[in-house]
N, C-alpha and C positions, 0 to 999 in steps of 0.2 A: 504493500499499500504507500502511495505517495505521501511523505512527511509523516508516516505513522508514528514516529516516536515523539515529534513535538506536538502532535495532535494528541496523543496519549498524555503528555504531560499538562496540556490545556484542561483536559478533562479532569485529571487528578487535582490539579490546583483549584478548578471551580468546585470539586466535590469537598475538599477541605474547607473552603471558606463558606460553602453552603451550610456546613454543620456549624461553624463558628458564628457566622452572622445570625442564623435563624435560632441559635440558643438564646437570643435575646427574649423570646416569648416564654421560655422556661425560666429564665432569670427574672422575668417580671412577676411571675407567680411565686417563685421561691424566695425572693428577697422580702415579699409580704409575709411570708411564713417565717422566715429566718430573723429578720431584723425589724419587724413590725411596721414598715412603710406602708403609706396609703396607695391606692391604686394611681391616683395623680402623680405622686412622687415616683412610683415604679415606672410609670409610663415614660419617664425621663431617660431611662436606659436607652431607648431607641434613638432619641435625639443624639446622645453621646456617640452612637454608632453613626448615624446618618449624617449629621453636621460635620463630623470627622472626615466622612467620604466626600462630602461636597467642598470642604475647604482644601483638602489635598488635591482633589480633582481640578479645583480652580487654579491653584498654584502651579500645578505640575503638567497639565494636559498640553499646553502649547510646546513643552520641551521633551516630552517622554520619547518621541520618535528619535531624537537626536541622542538621548541617554541610551536608549536601547530597551526594547521590550523584554527580552530575556533578563537583562541586568535588573530592570525594575521588578520582575517577578521574583528573582532571587533574593533581592533585599527584603521584599515583603515577607517571603517565606521563612526567611532568617530571623527576622524581628518577631514575627508571631510564633515561632518555635519557642523562643526563650520566654515570651510573656506567658504562653500556656504552661511552661513547666515551673513558673513562678507563682501564678495566681492562687493555686490550692492552699498554699502555706500562708496566704494574707487574705482571709476572709473578712468581708465587710462591705457595706453598700458603696462607700467611696471607691473601694478597690474594684468592685464589679463595673462601676462606671468607667474607671480608668482602663479596664480590660476591653471594654466596647469601643473606647477611643482608639486604642490600639488596633483592634480588629477592623474598625472602619477605615482608618488610615491605611492599612495594608491592603484592604480590599480595594481601595480606590486604585492602587497601583496595579493589582491583579486584573481587575476588570478592564481598565483602559488597555492593558497589554493584551489580554485575551482577546477582546473585541477587534483590536487592531490586528492581531496576528491571523485571525480568520480570513481577513482580506488578503493576506499574503499566501495562505496555503490552500485557498479554494479558487477555482477557475472562472466561475461565472456567478450571475446573480442568483440562479437556482440552487447552485451549490452552496453559496453564501447563506440563504434563508433556510436551507436544509440543515447545515451545519450549526448554524445559530440555534435552531430548535433542539437539536441533539445535545449540544453544549448546555442549554438551559434545562433540558430534560435531565441531564445527569446532575445539574446543580439541585433538582428537586429530589433526585435519588439520594443526595447527601442530606438534604432537608428531611426526607423519609427517615434516614438512618439515625439522626439525631435523637428521635423521640425515644427509640430503643436504647440508644447509648446511655442517655441521661436517665431515663426511667430506671436503668439497672443500678444506678448509683444513689437515687432517691430513696431515703428511709421513710417508708409510709407511716411507720408506727411513731416517729419522732419527727414532726413537722419543722422543729426547730434545727434539725441536723443539717450541717453544711457539707455532708459527704458528696452531694451531687456535684460539687467543685472538682472531685477527683477525676470527673470525666475529661478534664482539660489536660491531665497528664497524658492519657491516650492520644488526644488531638495534637498536643505537642510532638509525640513520636511520629504521628501520621504527617504532620508538616515537615519534619526532618526527611522523611521519605520522598515527599514531593519535592523538596530542595534537591535532593540527590538525582532523582530522575530527570529534573529539568536541567541540572548541571552537565548531564551526560547527553543532552540533546543538541543538536544544531539547528540554527534557524538563520537563513539569509535575509536580512532586514533592509537590504540596499534599496529594494523597490519602494520602501516607505520613506526614504530619505532623499529621494530625487524626483524631479518633475522635468521630463523631456531631457534626461541626461544631466541635468544640472542640480547641485545640491540645494535642498530647501533650508533656508535660514529661518529658524523658529522665532516667532515674535509673540509677545504676551497678547497683543491686540488681535491675533488670529481668531480667538474664540469670540470676540465681540463682533468681528466682521461676519463671522458664520451666522450669528444670531440675528443679523439683518435679513437673512434670507427668509421669504414668506414660508417655505415648506419646513424650514427648521423651526419657526415660530409655532407653526402648526403641530409639529412633531413634539416640541416641548410641553405643550398643553396636554397632548396625548399621553405621553410618558408619565407626566406629573400626576394625572388622575388615575391612570392605571396603577401606579404604585402605591398611591393612596388607598385605593380599594384593597389591593393585595396585603398591604402591611397591617391595615386595620383589622383585616380578618385573621390574618397569620399570627400576629403578636398577642391577640386577646382570645384566640380560640381555646388554649389551655385554661385561661382564667374563666371563660364563659362555661366550659365544661364543668369546672369545679364550683364555680359559684352560682350559676344558673341551673345546670342540669344535675347538680350535686353529685358529680363523680368524685371518687377518692383522687388525691394529687397524682399518684402514678398513673391511674387510668386516664386521667385528664390529659396527661402529657403523651401517653401511648396513643390515645385515639386522635390526637393531633395529626398523627402520622397519615390518617386517611386523606386530609388535605394535601400533604406533601405527595402521597402515592398518586393520588388522582391528578394532581398538577403534572407530575412527572410523565404519567401515562398520556396526558393531553398533548404535552410538548413532544413526546416521542411520535405519537400518531401525526401530529402536525408536521414533523420533519419529513414524514413520508407523503402526506396529502397535499401540502402545499407546493410540492413539486408539479402537481398536476392541476390544481384549481386555484383560482384568483383569491389572494390573501384577504382581501377587503370583505368579500361576501362571506367567508368563512369566519371572521372575528365578529362581524356585526351580528350574524346569527347566533354566535356563542354568547354575546353580550346580552341579547335579548333573552335567551334561555336562562342565563345567570340571574337576571332580574327576577324572572318567574321563580326560580329555585328559592330566592330570598323570601318571596311572598309566600310561598308554600311551607318553608321549613320553620319560619319563625313562630307561627301558631302552634306547631307541634311542640316546640321547645317549652312554651308556656304550659300546655296541657299535660306533658308527660314527664316533668321533673319529679324525681322521687329520692328520698333520703336512703333507700334500701338497695343500693347499687354496690356490687361486689367485684364484678368482672364484666368482660365485653359482652357476654349473653345477657346481662341484666340492663345494659345501657338502653336509654330510650332511642327511638327511631330517629329522632332529630340529630342525635350524636352521629349517626350514619349518613343521613341525607344531606345536611348542610355542607360538610367538608367536600361534597362532590362538586362544589362550585368551582374547585380547583381545575377539574377537568374542563370546564367551559372557559375559564379565564386564561387557561394555560397558553394558547397560541398568540394572544395579543401582543405581548412584550417583545418576544424574539422577533415576530414579523415586522412590527414598525420599526425596530432598531435595524434590522437587515435592510428595509427599504431605504431608510435614510442614509445608512452607511454605503449602500451600493450606488447612491446617486452622487457620492463624492469621490475625488481621486484619492487613492491610497495615502498620500502624504498627510491627508487631512483627517484619516480615520482616528488618530490619536486625539485631536482636538475634539472631533464630533464625539468620540467616547466619553471624553470629559464632561461635555455638556449633558451627554445621556446620563452619566453618573450623578452629576450635581442636581439635576432637576428630580431624578428618581429619588435621591436622597432627601431632598426637601419634600417631595410627596410622600415618603415613607414617615418622616418626622411628623408631618401634618396629619396623616391617617392615625398614627399611634396616640398623638396627643388629643385629637378630636375624639377618637373612640375612648380613650381612658376617661376624658372629661364627661362624655354622655354616660358611660357606663357607671361612673360614681355618682353623677347627678340624677340619672333615671334608672336605667337597667340594662342587662346585656341585650335583650331583644331589641330595645329601642336603639342601641349602639350599631347592632348590625343591621337593622332597618335603614339606617343612615346611608348604608352603601348604595341604595338605589340612586341617590341624588348624584354622586360622582359617576355612576355607570351612565346615567342619561347625559351628563356633561360629556363624558368620554366618547359617546356614540356621536355626538354632534362634532366634537373635535376631529374624529376620524373621517367623517364626511369632508370636512374642510381639507385635511390632510391628503386624502385620496385624490381630491379635486386638483390640489396644487401638484400632486405627483403626475397627473396626466398631462400637465402643460410643460412641454419640453423647456421652454424659455425660462421658466420659473424652477423647475424641479431638476431636470436632467443636466441643464447647462448652468454651472455655478459661476458666479461673478468671478472673472479672472484675477481680480485684485486679492481675492481670498486665496487662490491657488498659488500665486507667485509672491 
């Protein structure tokens, strides 16, 4: 297989950071039990992660191609390996927030590098959108794994126990393996550093120039609202299971894996299907079905909550049905990311990846804080009903995005001042 080793490295890097990033939902639940913090306070774990992602992406995006994608990934893996091996011995709410600052900062380097490298190792736009979905599906496999990894370290009989932090020792070891695989892989990055045979001089203003493009503006709105929806559900699903459906803490974490599994399956299927059908019609249909699922699942959550739940077979139907929203939301993010990156020259993929990450991070922070606030002030059902609003806005934003993509003058042909 062409470029098989570097592709395997990209998959493993994304797998590792999927577990690290999405452990924030478990941390939000556990710090409430361990350190007595409120839901509103716990919700700030996600901004520690997402704001770090946004800040590092903003500062680095214009220069990452010159520094080198492989070098950037090695730096991120080295730092996070060290942090994961230290954090279990320093339990505390402040330490947890610092952990997610480090995770967010390193993930910014990983995601910019992975997204940019996809353009180097694929041959055409169909190959690009397919690999983007496969990469993102593997991300969700990592997300699926984390629920079982962490639940094996949670002490159900002692809610105050910080034994769940020992999972980070395991993740530190996995990060070291990812570092070694990447170190032994080769990657020719020359195509990302030249335009028409001339070296590209990175400028901090490149990001702002890209943001003047109408299709980029439409994309930013789409990415922001998608991640707002995704993170609001993902980060508070364990808390929803525990506080609303009254599942035990371990089961609440484990059943969160249904969301990750359905999302992974959705992105894997999208990687196959989007080679053959138009991405726009597929994701609009998916979003409409996702809205319908919210409307159906939330009344079930209200009617079926019970305090006598011991295992998977005792769980209410809502605990199984609502997480299936991941299957429907799954194709959206990889598809729109691939479309916008494919419309740009390869030397600008690093800058565009930075914009993707920045506005995704802001969307994730917004989703977590809004959901935490509504959950605290009202209840879990109301918090998840709220997702219908950004779903509606996202559908409108995607219509604008698609319309701009159809216009070669605005979408396919990028302002020369941005390229050179």
